[in-house]
C-alpha positions as CSV (number, residue, x, y, z in Angstrom):
1,M,0.1,0.0,0.0
2,T,1.2,3.5,-0.9
3,G,2.0,5.9,2.0
4,I,3.1,3.2,4.4
5,A,6.7,3.0,5.3
6,P,8.5,-0.4,4.8
7,A,8.7,-2.5,8.1
8,P,12.0,-2.3,9.8
9,A,14.2,-5.3,10.2
10,V,13.8,-7.2,13.5
11,E,16.4,-9.1,15.5
12,V,16.1,-12.8,15.5
13,A,19.1,-13.3,17.8
14,T,21.5,-11.2,19.9
15,G,24.6,-11.7,21.9
16,L,26.3,-13.9,19.3
17,Q,30.1,-14.4,19.5
18,F,31.5,-13.4,16.3
19,P,29.3,-15.5,14.0
20,T,30.3,-16.3,10.5
21,S,27.8,-18.5,8.9
22,L,24.1,-19.0,8.2
23,A,22.1,-22.3,6.9
24,F,18.5,-23.2,6.9
25,D,16.7,-26.7,7.1
26,D,13.4,-27.6,5.7
27,A,11.5,-27.3,8.8
28,G,11.9,-23.6,9.5
29,G,15.0,-23.9,11.5
30,I,17.9,-21.3,11.2
31,Y,21.4,-22.4,11.9
32,V,24.1,-20.0,13.0
33,A,27.8,-20.8,13.5
34,E,29.9,-18.8,16.0
35,S,33.5,-18.5,14.8
36,G,35.1,-19.7,18.0
37,L,37.7,-16.8,17.9
38,A,38.6,-15.4,21.1
39,F,38.3,-11.8,20.4
40,G,37.4,-9.3,23.2
41,G,37.6,-12.0,25.8
42,A,35.2,-14.4,24.1
43,A,35.7,-18.0,25.0
44,P,37.5,-20.1,22.2
45,G,35.8,-23.0,20.4
46,G,33.2,-22.7,17.7
47,K,29.5,-23.4,18.1
48,V,26.4,-24.1,15.9
49,W,23.0,-22.8,17.1
50,R,19.5,-23.6,15.7
51,F,16.8,-21.1,16.2
52,A,13.2,-22.1,15.7
53,G,9.8,-20.8,17.2
54,G,11.6,-18.5,19.6
55,D,13.7,-21.4,20.9
56,R,17.6,-21.5,20.7
57,T,19.3,-25.0,20.8
58,L,23.0,-25.9,20.8
59,V,23.6,-28.1,17.9
60,A,27.5,-28.5,18.1
61,D,30.3,-27.2,20.1
62,E,34.0,-27.5,20.7
63,L,34.6,-26.7,16.9
64,A,38.0,-25.6,15.8
65,G,38.0,-21.9,15.3
66,P,37.6,-20.2,13.0
67,V,34.5,-21.9,12.0
68,T,34.1,-20.6,8.3
69,G,31.0,-22.2,6.9
70,L,27.7,-24.1,7.2
71,C,25.8,-26.1,4.7
72,W,22.6,-27.9,5.2
73,F,21.9,-30.8,3.0
74,E,19.3,-33.7,3.3
75,G,19.2,-33.6,7.1
76,D,22.8,-33.1,7.8
77,L,25.0,-30.0,8.6
78,F,28.6,-29.8,7.0
79,V,30.7,-27.5,9.2
80,S,33.8,-26.0,8.0
81,E,36.4,-26.0,10.8
82,G,39.0,-23.6,9.3
83,G,41.3,-23.8,12.3
84,A,41.7,-27.4,11.9
85,G,41.6,-27.9,8.1
86,R,38.5,-30.0,8.1
87,I,34.9,-30.4,7.3
88,T,32.8,-32.1,9.7
89,R,29.3,-33.5,9.1
90,V,26.9,-33.1,12.2
91,D,23.9,-35.5,11.8
92,A,20.3,-35.1,13.3
93,A,21.4,-36.7,16.6
94,G,24.2,-34.2,16.9
95,A,27.0,-36.7,16.3
96,K,30.0,-35.4,14.5
97,H,31.6,-37.3,11.5
98,V,34.8,-35.9,10.0
99,V,34.5,-35.7,6.0
100,V,37.5,-33.7,4.9
101,E,40.8,-33.3,7.0
102,G,44.3,-32.7,6.6
103,M,43.9,-29.5,4.5
104,P,46.9,-27.1,4.6
105,G,47.3,-24.9,7.5
106,P,47.8,-22.9,9.7
107,G,48.2,-20.0,7.4
108,N,46.7,-16.5,6.5
109,Y,43.5,-18.3,5.4
110,H,41.5,-21.4,5.9
111,T,39.4,-24.2,4.7
112,N,36.3,-22.3,3.8
113,M,32.6,-22.9,3.2
114,A,31.2,-25.9,1.5
115,V,28.3,-26.3,-1.0
116,V,26.5,-29.4,-2.5
117,G,26.3,-29.4,-6.3
118,A,23.7,-31.1,-8.6
119,D,26.3,-34.0,-8.9
120,R,25.9,-34.5,-5.1
121,K,29.4,-33.6,-4.4
122,L,30.7,-31.4,-1.9
123,Y,32.5,-28.3,-3.2
124,F,34.7,-26.1,-0.9
125,S,37.3,-23.5,-1.1
126,Q,40.8,-23.6,0.5
127,G,42.4,-20.2,1.2
128,A,46.1,-19.3,0.5
129,M,48.7,-19.6,3.3
130,A,50.4,-16.4,2.4
131,N,49.2,-12.8,1.2
132,L,50.7,-13.1,-2.4
133,G,52.7,-16.5,-2.3
134,I,55.6,-15.4,-0.1
135,I,55.5,-15.7,3.6
136,G,56.6,-12.5,5.2
137,L,56.6,-10.5,8.5
138,D,52.9,-10.0,8.2
139,A,52.4,-13.7,9.2
140,Y,54.7,-13.2,12.1
141,E,52.7,-10.0,13.2
142,L,49.4,-12.1,12.9
143,G,51.1,-14.6,15.3
144,W,51.5,-17.6,13.0
145,L,55.2,-17.7,13.0
146,R,55.7,-17.0,16.6
147,R,53.2,-19.7,17.5
148,L,53.5,-22.5,15.0
149,P,55.7,-23.2,11.8
150,H,53.6,-21.2,9.2
151,S,52.5,-23.5,6.4
152,F,53.6,-22.3,2.8
153,D,51.5,-22.5,-0.3
154,L,51.1,-25.6,-2.4
155,P,50.3,-25.1,-6.1
156,G,47.3,-26.9,-7.7
157,L,49.1,-26.9,-11.2
158,D,52.7,-27.6,-12.1
159,I,54.7,-24.5,-11.8
160,T,58.0,-23.2,-12.6
161,L,59.5,-20.3,-10.5
162,T,61.4,-17.2,-11.6
163,G,63.7,-17.5,-8.5
164,F,62.6,-14.1,-7.1
165,D,63.2,-14.0,-3.2
166,A,61.9,-11.3,-0.9
167,T,64.4,-9.9,1.7
168,T,62.8,-9.2,5.1
169,R,64.0,-8.8,8.7
170,D,64.7,-12.2,10.4
171,P,62.3,-12.4,13.3
172,F,64.1,-15.3,14.8
173,S,67.7,-13.8,14.9
174,D,69.0,-11.9,18.0
175,E,71.6,-10.0,15.6
176,P,70.4,-6.6,14.8
177,G,69.6,-5.8,11.4
178,A,69.7,-9.5,10.4
179,T,67.7,-10.4,7.3
180,V,66.4,-13.5,5.6
181,E,65.4,-14.2,2.0
182,T,62.2,-16.2,1.2
183,G,60.9,-17.4,-2.0
184,A,57.4,-18.3,-3.3
185,F,55.8,-21.9,-2.5
186,V,58.6,-22.7,0.0
187,P,58.9,-22.4,3.8
188,F,60.1,-19.1,5.6
189,G,63.7,-18.5,5.1
190,T,64.0,-20.7,2.0
191,Q,65.5,-19.3,-1.3
192,T,64.3,-20.4,-4.7
193,T,66.1,-20.6,-7.9
194,A,65.2,-19.6,-11.7
195,G,63.7,-22.6,-13.3
196,Q,63.0,-24.4,-10.2
197,K,59.9,-26.6,-10.7
198,I,57.3,-27.6,-8.1
199,A,54.8,-30.2,-8.9
200,A,51.0,-29.8,-8.4
201,Q,49.8,-30.9,-5.0
202,L,46.5,-32.4,-3.8
203,P,45.3,-31.0,-1.6
204,C,46.5,-27.5,-2.5
205,T,45.9,-24.0,-1.5
206,A,44.3,-21.0,-3.2
207,A,41.8,-23.3,-4.8
208,V,38.2,-24.7,-5.1
209,L,38.1,-28.5,-4.4
210,R,35.3,-31.2,-4.4
211,C,34.8,-34.5,-3.0
212,E,32.1,-37.2,-2.4
213,L,29.8,-36.4,0.4
214,D,31.8,-39.0,2.6
215,G,35.0,-37.1,1.7
216,S,36.3,-39.7,-0.8
217,G,37.6,-38.8,-4.3
218,L,39.1,-35.5,-3.5
219,E,39.9,-33.6,-6.7
220,L,40.8,-30.0,-8.0
221,V,38.2,-28.0,-9.6
222,A,40.2,-24.7,-10.2
223,W,43.4,-23.1,-8.9
224,G,44.4,-19.5,-8.3
225,L,41.6,-18.2,-6.2
226,R,43.4,-16.5,-3.3
227,N,40.6,-16.8,-0.6
228,A,37.3,-17.6,-2.2
229,F,35.3,-17.2,1.1
230,G,31.9,-17.1,-0.6
231,L,31.0,-20.0,-2.7
232,G,27.6,-21.0,-4.2
233,F,25.6,-22.2,-7.3
234,L,23.4,-20.0,-9.4
235,P,20.0,-21.4,-10.6
236,D,21.5,-22.4,-13.9
237,G,24.2,-24.5,-12.3
238,R,27.2,-22.2,-12.5
239,L,29.5,-22.1,-9.5
240,I,30.3,-18.6,-8.3
241,A,33.0,-17.5,-5.8
242,L,33.7,-14.2,-4.1
243,D,37.6,-14.0,-4.1
244,Q,39.1,-11.6,-1.6
245,G,42.0,-9.6,-3.0
246,A,45.5,-9.6,-1.8
247,D,46.7,-6.6,0.6
248,D,49.3,-4.0,1.0
249,R,51.2,-6.0,3.6
250,G,54.1,-8.5,3.9
251,S,57.1,-9.3,1.8
252,R,55.0,-9.2,-1.4
253,P,52.5,-6.4,-0.9
254,I,50.2,-5.1,-3.5
255,G,48.2,-2.0,-3.6
256,N,44.6,-1.5,-4.8
257,A,43.8,-5.1,-5.5
258,P,39.9,-5.6,-5.7
259,D,37.9,-8.4,-4.5
260,L,36.5,-10.4,-7.5
261,L,33.5,-12.3,-8.5
262,F,34.3,-15.5,-10.6
263,D,32.5,-18.0,-12.7
264,V,34.5,-21.1,-11.4
265,R,35.3,-23.4,-14.3
266,Q,36.8,-26.8,-14.2
267,G,40.6,-26.8,-14.7
268,G,40.7,-23.0,-14.7
269,W,43.6,-20.8,-13.4
270,Y,42.3,-17.7,-11.6
271,G,45.6,-15.8,-11.6
272,W,46.8,-15.8,-8.1
273,P,49.6,-15.2,-7.2
274,D,50.7,-13.3,-10.4
275,Y,47.4,-11.9,-11.7
276,V,44.6,-10.0,-10.2
277,G,42.0,-11.6,-12.3
278,H,43.3,-11.2,-16.0
279,R,45.6,-8.1,-14.9
280,P,49.2,-8.8,-14.0
281,V,50.5,-7.8,-10.5
282,T,53.1,-5.6,-12.3
283,D,50.4,-3.2,-13.6
284,P,51.2,0.2,-12.3
285,A,47.7,0.3,-10.7
286,F,48.8,-2.2,-8.3
287,A,51.7,-0.1,-6.8
288,P,51.9,-0.7,-3.0
289,Q,52.7,1.9,-0.4
290,R,54.4,-0.6,2.0
291,G,57.1,-2.0,-0.3
292,A,58.5,-2.6,-3.8
293,H,56.0,-3.3,-6.5
294,P,55.5,-7.1,-6.8
295,Q,57.4,-9.1,-9.5
296,F,56.3,-12.3,-11.0
297,V,57.1,-15.4,-9.1
298,L,55.9,-17.7,-11.9
299,A,58.0,-18.1,-14.9
300,D,55.7,-20.4,-16.9
301,H,52.5,-18.3,-17.6
302,D,52.4,-19.6,-21.1
303,E,52.2,-23.2,-20.0
304,L,49.2,-22.5,-17.6
305,P,45.7,-21.9,-18.5
306,P,45.0,-18.1,-19.4
307,P,44.1,-16.3,-16.2
308,E,40.4,-16.1,-16.0
309,R,38.7,-12.6,-16.3
310,A,36.4,-11.7,-13.4
311,L,32.6,-11.3,-13.8
312,L,32.9,-8.3,-11.5
313,E,35.4,-6.2,-9.6
314,F,34.6,-4.9,-6.2
315,E,36.1,-1.8,-4.6
316,P,39.4,-2.7,-3.1
317,H,39.3,-4.1,0.6
318,V,35.5,-4.3,0.8
319,S,36.0,-7.9,1.8
320,A,33.2,-9.5,0.1
321,T,32.2,-12.6,2.1
322,R,28.9,-14.1,1.0
323,F,26.1,-14.0,-1.3
324,A,22.5,-15.4,-1.6
325,V,20.4,-15.8,-4.7
326,V,17.1,-14.1,-4.6
327,P,14.4,-16.6,-4.9
328,D,11.8,-16.7,-7.7
329,R,9.0,-15.7,-5.5
330,A,10.8,-12.1,-5.0
331,G,9.5,-10.8,-8.4
332,A,11.6,-8.4,-10.1
333,L,14.7,-9.2,-8.1
334,A,14.4,-12.9,-8.6
335,G,17.9,-14.5,-9.6
336,Q,19.9,-11.4,-8.4
337,L,22.6,-11.8,-5.6
338,V,22.6,-10.0,-2.4
339,V,26.2,-9.8,-1.3
340,T,27.7,-8.8,2.3
341,L,30.6,-6.6,2.4
342,F,32.5,-7.2,5.6
343,G,34.7,-4.2,5.1
344,D,38.5,-3.3,5.4
345,E,40.9,-4.2,8.1
346,A,43.2,-1.0,8.1
347,P,45.8,-0.8,9.3
348,M,46.9,-4.4,9.1
349,C,45.8,-5.0,5.3
350,L,46.4,-1.5,3.9
351,P,47.7,1.8,5.3
352,A,45.4,3.8,7.6
353,G,44.2,7.1,6.9
354,G,41.6,6.4,4.1
355,P,37.7,6.3,4.7
356,P,36.3,2.9,5.7
357,V,34.9,0.8,3.0
358,G,32.4,-2.0,2.9
359,R,30.3,-2.8,6.0
360,S,27.4,-2.7,3.8
361,L,25.2,-4.9,1.5
362,V,24.9,-4.7,-2.3
363,V,22.9,-6.3,-5.1
364,V,24.5,-7.8,-8.1
365,D,22.5,-8.6,-11.4
366,P,23.8,-11.6,-13.2
367,A,22.2,-10.3,-16.4
368,D,25.0,-7.7,-16.8
369,W,27.0,-8.1,-13.6
370,S,26.1,-4.6,-12.5
371,L,26.4,-3.6,-8.9
372,R,24.2,-1.4,-6.8
373,E,23.6,-0.5,-3.1
374,L,21.0,-2.1,-1.0
375,P,19.8,0.7,1.2
376,G,17.7,0.7,4.3
377,A,19.5,-2.2,6.0
378,P,19.6,-2.3,9.8
379,A,22.8,-0.9,11.4
380,L,25.4,-3.5,10.9
381,A,28.9,-3.5,12.4
382,R,30.3,-6.2,10.0
383,P,27.8,-8.1,7.8
384,I,29.3,-11.5,7.0
385,D,26.4,-13.7,5.7
386,V,23.0,-13.4,4.1
387,G,20.3,-16.0,3.1
388,F,16.6,-16.8,2.5
389,A,14.9,-19.5,4.4
390,P,12.7,-21.9,2.4
391,G,9.2,-20.4,1.8
392,D,10.1,-17.1,3.5
393,D,10.5,-13.9,1.4
394,A,12.4,-12.1,4.1
395,L,16.2,-11.5,4.0
396,Y,18.2,-12.7,6.9
397,L,21.4,-10.9,7.8
398,L,24.2,-12.1,10.0
399,D,26.4,-9.4,11.6
400,F,29.8,-10.6,13.0
401,G,29.8,-7.9,15.6
402,K,32.0,-5.0,16.5
403,F,35.4,-5.6,15.2
404,E,38.2,-3.2,14.1
405,M,42.0,-3.3,13.6
406,S,44.4,-0.9,15.3
407,E,48.2,-0.6,15.5
408,D,47.9,-2.4,18.8
409,G,46.0,-5.4,17.2
410,V,42.3,-6.4,17.2
411,R,39.7,-4.3,18.9
412,A,36.6,-6.3,19.3
413,T,33.6,-6.5,21.6
414,Q,32.3,-10.0,22.5
415,G,28.5,-10.6,22.4
416,T,27.9,-8.1,19.6
417,G,27.0,-10.5,16.9
418,R,23.3,-10.4,15.8
419,L,20.9,-12.1,13.3
420,W,18.2,-10.0,11.7
421,R,15.2,-10.9,9.6
422,W,14.3,-8.1,7.2
423,E,10.9,-8.6,5.6
424,S,10.6,-5.3,3.4
425,W,14.1,-5.3,2.0
426,S,13.0,-5.5,-1.5
427,D,10.5,-2.6,-1.0
428,R,13.4,0.0,-0.8
429,P,14.6,2.0,-3.8
430,Q,18.0,1.0,-4.8
431,G,20.8,3.3,-5.7
432,T,23.8,2.5,-8.2
433,I,27.4,2.2,-7.9
434,E,29.7,3.0,-10.5
435,D,32.1,0.3,-11.6
């Protein structure tokens, strides 16, 4: 009816501990995974909760944080335990069954969300161990090198190295000014040589992989996706990934690298670590502020598949995390994608001083891959997941909670995660964003 303002969003759950993921069952239940990250004094260990009819039920706990994804399929939940490099199936009785294990880690990124394809196989992404292929002091500052030997990246295709090594301060030496040289796809402090060959590995990093629902038959789908945190199928069967761009940090920094939306094709190479989509890292547009312009680390580009062109480039550092396909019943917006933008992590991932980016919702139209704002959303600190429940036109929004980076590290407030139900989301006029 005209003259009536759209209804505001309502809170379904509050007090969540840095949640990351949403899923829905066929009986009206809503599942939320808490990351298990001990920010702001929160207790470690991931949990999964079910919300239905005003009740909140604990489904699983003592999960290895960060929990990075949930997938509901035929009565079971598939939980991505990024901190352990595994995917666990939780059955209707709450019993846990390890499906995938032994994935690379620990590293900058983790084993991410899983989705089930029409072929009844489990598709999931595995993030990179390093920002741009070389382990640097950013890993030390993040705590990995101090705590454990930091895993290095494993290629999904046979590669040949240029022999480029980055020189950094040696955090393990007591000698003032001591430095160490580190190459790509090797442990910290290991040098490489021109023409050095490294065979494809399985499992590998920076990839999309798949397996049977019981974890057997692991195989590579595509390589060169740096951190495809968001993964899902379109109604036409295409597999789409939100790939988070590299940062201005570490021993191989890069500036202005956008997040990318990709059509994931079997056997494709998606450019990482030498291309951002189809553009080489040597492009002047990618000049960093925190170090030398990146050089190529791969010498055999002509022997690899051509780097895939992205369907869409987001603004650098918006941290596109998840998307949901608008169901057919939603009228004119059916088939479009609602995308959550978690936002930048300055000053860790880029120099401080610029305006904040992300922390918002956008709509992407697959007809032309145009991008526009979704205004009118509730006040969200860090939107991280979005979804539609079966038979429900409302948009569900998951907020990670209050979280910012500073020169002193993480500043976060525990218990600030929230789940929203936004019934009138499609009634709002939508603005445009220039590409």
